[in-house]
C-alpha positions in Angstrom: -8.0 13.6 -9.5 -4.6 12.2 -8.3 -2.1 10.5 -10.5 1.3 9.0 -9.5 3.6 8.2 -12.1 7.0 6.2 -11.3 7.5 7.9 -8.2 10.6 7.0 -6.3 11.7 8.5 -2.7 15.1 7.7 -0.8 15.9 8.6 2.6 19.8 8.2 1.9 20.2 4.8 0.9 16.8 3.7 2.1 14.4 3.4 -0.9 11.2 4.6 0.7 8.8 4.3 -2.2 9.6 2.2 -5.3 8.3 3.0 -8.9 4.8 3.8 -7.6 1.9 4.3 -10.4 -1.4 4.8 -9.1 -4.5 6.6 -10.3 -7.3 7.8 -7.9 -10.6 9.2 -9.5 -12.6 11.9 -8.1 -15.1 10.7 -5.5 -13.3 7.4 -4.5 -12.3 6.6 -1.3 -9.0 4.8 -1.6 -7.3 3.1 1.8 -3.6 2.5 1.8 -2.8 -0.5 4.1 0.3 -2.5 4.9 2.8 -3.3 7.7 4.6 -0.7 9.7 7.7 0.9 7.6 5.7 -0.2 4.3 5.9 3.5 2.9 2.0 4.3 3.3 2.5 7.6 5.2 5.4 8.5 3.1 3.4 8.0 -0.1 0.4 10.0 1.1 2.7 12.8 2.4 4.0 13.2 -0.9 0.7 14.1 -2.4 0.7 17.3 -0.6 4.5 18.1 -0.6 5.0 17.3 3.2 7.7 14.7 1.7 9.6 15.7 -1.7 10.4 13.1 -4.1 13.5 12.2 -6.3 11.8 10.8 -9.4 8.6 10.4 -11.0 5.5 12.7 -11.4 2.4 13.3 -8.9 -0.6 15.2 -10.6 -3.4 16.7 -8.8 -6.2 17.7 -11.0 -3.5 17.8 -13.9 -1.2 19.9 -11.9 2.4 18.9 -11.2 2.6 18.8 -7.5 6.3 18.7 -7.0 6.9 21.5 -9.9 9.4 23.8 -8.1 7.4 27.0 -9.5 4.1 25.9 -7.5 3.0 27.9 -4.6 3.2 25.3 -2.1 0.9 27.2 0.4 -1.7 27.6 -2.3 -1.4 23.6 -3.0 -1.9 22.5 0.6 -4.9 24.9 0.9 -6.4 22.9 -1.6 -5.8 19.5 -0.1 -7.4 18.6 3.4 -4.9 16.9 5.6 -5.6 14.8 8.9 -2.7 13.8 11.0 -2.1 11.0 13.2 -1.5 13.3 16.0 -4.2 16.2 15.7 -1.8 19.1 15.3 -4.1 21.6 16.7 -2.9 25.0 18.0 -3.0 24.2 21.8 -3.4 28.1 22.8 -6.3 28.5 20.4 -10.3 27.5 21.0 -11.6 25.1 18.9 -13.4 27.5 16.7 -10.1 29.7 16.4 -8.5 26.5 15.0 -11.1 26.0 12.4 -11.1 29.4 10.9 -7.4 30.5 11.2 -6.3 29.1 8.0 -9.5 30.0 6.2 -9.2 33.5 6.8 -5.3 33.5 6.2 -5.1 31.3 3.1 -8.8 31.4 1.6 -9.3 35.1 2.4 -12.6 34.3 3.9 -13.9 37.1 6.0 -13.9 36.3 9.9 -17.9 36.1 9.7 -17.8 33.6 6.4 -14.9 31.4 8.2 -16.9 31.4 11.6 -20.2 30.3 10.0 -18.5 27.7 7.8 -16.6 26.3 10.8 -19.6 26.2 13.0 -21.4 24.2 10.3 -18.6 21.8 10.5 -18.3 21.6 13.8 -22.1 20.8 14.2 -21.7 18.1 11.4 -18.9 16.5 13.5 -21.0 16.8 16.9 -18.8 19.4 18.6 -20.5 22.9 17.9 -21.1 22.8 21.9 -17.0 22.6 22.3 -16.5 25.8 19.8 -14.9 27.9 22.8 -13.1 25.1 24.3 -9.2 24.8 24.0 -7.8 21.5 22.8 -6.6 20.2 26.0 -10.0 20.1 27.2 -11.1 17.6 24.7 -10.8 13.7 24.5 -8.6 12.5 21.9 -11.4 11.6 19.6 -12.9 15.3 19.9 -9.7 16.5 19.0 -9.3 14.4 15.9 -13.0 15.5 15.0 -12.0 19.2 15.4 -8.9 18.6 13.0 -11.3 16.9 10.3 -14.0 20.0 10.6 -10.8 22.2 10.4 -9.6 20.7 7.0 -13.1 20.9 5.7 -13.5 24.8 6.6 -11.0 25.2 3.6 -13.5 23.3 1.3 -10.7 20.9 -0.2 -11.6 18.8 -3.1 -9.6 16.1 -1.6 -8.9 14.8 2.1 -5.7 12.9 2.9 -6.0 10.8 6.2 -2.5 9.7 7.9 -3.7 6.9 10.1 -5.9 9.4 12.1 -6.9 7.0 14.7 -3.9 5.2 15.4 -3.2 7.6 18.5 -6.7 7.3 19.9 -7.8 5.0 22.7 -9.9 2.2 21.3 -13.2 3.2 22.5 -12.6 6.7 20.7 -11.8 5.2 17.4 -15.4 4.7 16.4 -16.6 8.4 16.9 -13.8 9.2 14.2 -14.4 6.6 11.7 -17.9 7.7 11.7 -17.3 11.3 10.7 -15.0 9.8 7.9 -17.7 7.3 6.8 -20.2 10.3 6.4 -17.7 12.2 4.3 -17.2 9.0 2.1 -21.0 8.9 1.6 -21.0 12.6 0.4 -18.6 11.7 -2.3 -15.7 13.2 -1.0 -12.4 12.1 -2.7 -10.3 10.5 0.3 -7.0 8.7 0.7 -6.7 7.1 3.9 -4.0 5.2 5.5 -5.1 3.2 8.1 -5.0 -0.1 10.1 -8.7 -0.1 10.3 -9.8 -3.1 8.1 -13.4 -2.9 9.1 -13.4 0.7 7.6 -11.7 -0.4 4.6 -14.1 -3.2 4.0 -17.0 -1.1 4.4 -16.1 2.2 3.1 -13.3 2.0 0.5 -13.7 1.8 -3.1 -10.2 0.2 -3.7 -7.8 -0.9 -1.1 -3.8 -0.4 -1.9 -1.5 -2.9 -0.1 2.1 -1.8 0.4 5.1 -3.4 1.4 8.9 -2.2 1.3 7.7 0.8 -0.5 6.2 -0.8 -3.3 2.5 -1.3 -4.4 2.2 -5.0 -4.2 -1.6 -5.3 -4.8 -4.7 -3.2 -5.5 -8.3 -4.4 -5.5 -12.1 -3.7 -4.8 -12.4 -4.8 -1.0 -14.5 -7.8 -1.7 -11.5 -9.1 -3.7 -8.9 -7.7 -1.1 -10.3 -9.6 1.9 -11.8 -12.6 0.2 -9.3 -13.0 -3.0 -6.1 -11.6 -2.1 -3.6 -12.4 -5.1 -0.3 -11.6 -3.8 1.6 -14.0 -1.1 2.5 -11.0 0.8 -1.0 -9.5 1.1 -2.4 -13.1 2.0 0.2 -13.1 5.0 -0.7 -9.8 6.0 -4.5 -10.6 6.4 -3.6 -13.9 7.9 -1.5 -12.0 10.5 -4.2 -9.6 11.5 -7.1 -12.1 12.1 -7.9 -12.4 15.6 -7.1 -16.0 17.4 -10.9 -16.3 17.3 -11.2 -16.3 13.3 -8.5 -18.7 13.1 -10.1 -21.4 15.1 
């Protein structure tokens, strides 16, 4: 589904992505983790061209994502993206947020988009909030709406950029539950997250990054129990609670 070949990105003199080579098969859940500033969010944002790359190739289902001739809006309509900060339109209802892109980009009829959106809002437990506006919802509810909105476009792949980091701790679980359900359905997912419990339980593969480079990739069991790279070992030791260390 996704192939990254020798991908490099700079911000001025700062080398944000360093020779990244990864393959993400259809139907796999990949969690990208690492310390702040390691390049995780930059990496995921290059897949739908929210960030441009300076060298290398990113293929999505065989298509060069960074081909200058590519219709970027068409590309993004086929990739579900869930942001850290929800990015809902504050003046639109929940239902309108979910149907807008489906009508404009996917050319669904209003009735088709509404039916699809209501199915998805029901799935994320928010059908009863269809006529609410975003500021009437909790952060966890807004993020679940954002997931439903992305799914309305029927994307073959979902990208999550730290979807729980802006949430209060008690709201994190409700969002992760929706993401777990998507994973069970076989959705191809790439998730940048600090939620290591989610990575351990749901991921098919965990990728660890630091200073723009991928230092380790492994199945969750190997990643958490038998990390190979010294930097990965330190990262996992640092995030364990004091109770784990006693």
